[in-house]
C-alpha positions, 0 to 999 in steps of 0.5 A: 500500500502506498503512503497516499493509500494509507493516509486516505484510508486513515482519512476515510475511516478515522475522521468523521465522514458523512459518506460513511456514518451520515448525520453523526459526521456533520459538524455544523458551524465555522469555528473549527474550519476557521481555526484549521484554515488559520493553521494553514495560513488562511488560504481562503483570504487569498483567493477569488472565488465563486460559491455554488449551493443548492439541492440539485445541480450544483455539481454540474453548475460548478463544473460548467463555470470552471470549464468556462473560466479555464477557456477564459484564460484563467487558472481555475480551481474546482472543489466538488463532492463527493468523489466517485472513484478517487478522493482527488476528484474533489480538488482540481486545478485546470481539470487536473486532480491534486497530486497524491504527494500534495494530499500526503503532505497536507495530511501529514502536516495536519497530523503533526499539529496539536490543534486541540480539536478534531476537524471533520472529514469535510473540514479537512478536505475544504482546507486542503482544497483552499490551501492547494488552490492558494499555493497553485496561484489560481486566478479563481476557484469555484467552491461547491457547498457540501451540505446546506450553506450557512454552516457549511465549511466552504462558507468561510469564503467571501466570493465574487458571486454566489449561486444557489441552483434550487431547493427541494427536500433533502437532508431534512434531519439536518437542514429543516423539514420544509423547503423554506427552512432548507432555503434559509440554510442555503441562503446563508451563503449570501454575503453583504454586497455580493451578487447572487443568482438563484436558479429556480425558486417560487413562493416562500422559498423565493421570499426567503432568498429575496429577504436575505439578499435585501438584508445583506444589500446583495444584488439578486437575480432569479434566473428563471425570470429570464431565460437567456437562450432562444432554443435548445435542440439536439446536435446532429449525432444526438450526443449534445444539446445545442443552445441558440440565441444566448448572450454569448452566441450558440454553443453545444453542451454534452450534459443532456438531462432535462434538468440541465436546461435550468442549470445552463440558464443559471450559469449564463446569468452567473457569467454576466455578473462576473467582475471581469470579461467573459469571452463568447468563445470561452463560453462556447468551448467551455460548455462543449468541453465541460466533461473533458475540462473538469472530469464531471461524471454521473450526470445522465452519462452514457457509458455504453451504446449497445445496450445503452447504459446511462448512470446518474447521481440523482438521489433525492425527490428534486432530482427524480422529478427530472429523471422519472419522466425521462426514464418513463419515456425510455420505457415507453419506447423499449426495454429498460433495466434499472440498477437501483440502490440507496443509503439507509437514511433516505425516505425513498418511497416517494422516489420509488413512485417516480420510477417507471413501473414497466422497467425490470429492476435489479436491487443492490446495496451500495458499498458504503456503511450507510448502504440500504440492504438490497432486501429492504429496498426490494420490499419497499419497492414492491409496495410501490409496484416495482419488482425485480431481482435482489443482487449481492452488489452493484457489480452483480446487478449491472452484469445481470442487467446488461446480460438480460437487456437486448442490444436495443434496450437501455440500462440505467444505474442510479438512486444513490451517488454511491451506486454510480461510484460502485459501477465506475469502479467495477468498469475500471477493473 
């Protein structure tokens, strides 16, 4: 085992990690992360940043922004979570993952300190990212919120622009049981005088954001009020969506899930608020090459053509409001197999009811400590009218689904981010 493998294994298993233990790993508040950042020279004070929060779409939005900035002749940091295969996916400069040696050096430096407190996994990871971005001399860093906003570790930054994509019910035990309560937590990233773009918000949620922005003197834009493209159509080979009539001209984008129309509009509004020139060519090329420039995976990603294999990390009701109709449309046209798994602290009945009843299901537990046993998932799914096979792993479920699905059919893998992670690791082998 390499030193990098030893130390990341320690990071995953010895430091409180939300991925493994859920809410018990969540340490709300900024005191610890501020003290940790101070121990590393306060890198957050030396960076120009964009801050991205929201229930769904923040990873895609962050990646599109980072890709455009790269093509805009700016050295760009990108911090996202969770990772799918390699921990280093979380921290990138111009698309390149942080070197293993830098991860090792940071963890060893931290372990040699006597700070008098134990940071969480996410607090350590956030400061690792900020430290690497500062030492790399990035021109701008795009920071994706981990959970919530107000008390999230990333909220120690003061960005050039804040972005909140949308609000739906997720992590309710930590963030609130209504969309307005969750919006209050997300609105915590709105800073005095800093422009903020809201992707989509209505009713009480919209009022929460408008009131917070007014109190902070922050200019606010609701992107849904002004769609900054005229039309969206498929490219000739159906691999991309082409957006025409934007302020930056026309461009193609390989993010083709229905939800991406909203995210693209949010990105366009955010770009217009940047206090520097964003060139039309940078937008066109940045959007077209977002996957290559950022390593983004698991957003309605096609992994195989015959049968067609799609994976998506959508894992809450807001995400499945988009995924459900797309999958039902596929099921109406031909065979659809669904490789599905969840973590145990999700209320999944509502999500299962959004899934196509005519598909064939393969139930599996993702390989994390919080994974919901496949047998329990199958029983809950049966109560929602969905039936299929119980499998011992995501890999077994995937292989069975591909074997049973004709060449003209489709296999979908998702339900949890960790199902996608397990599948990608299996395919790498």
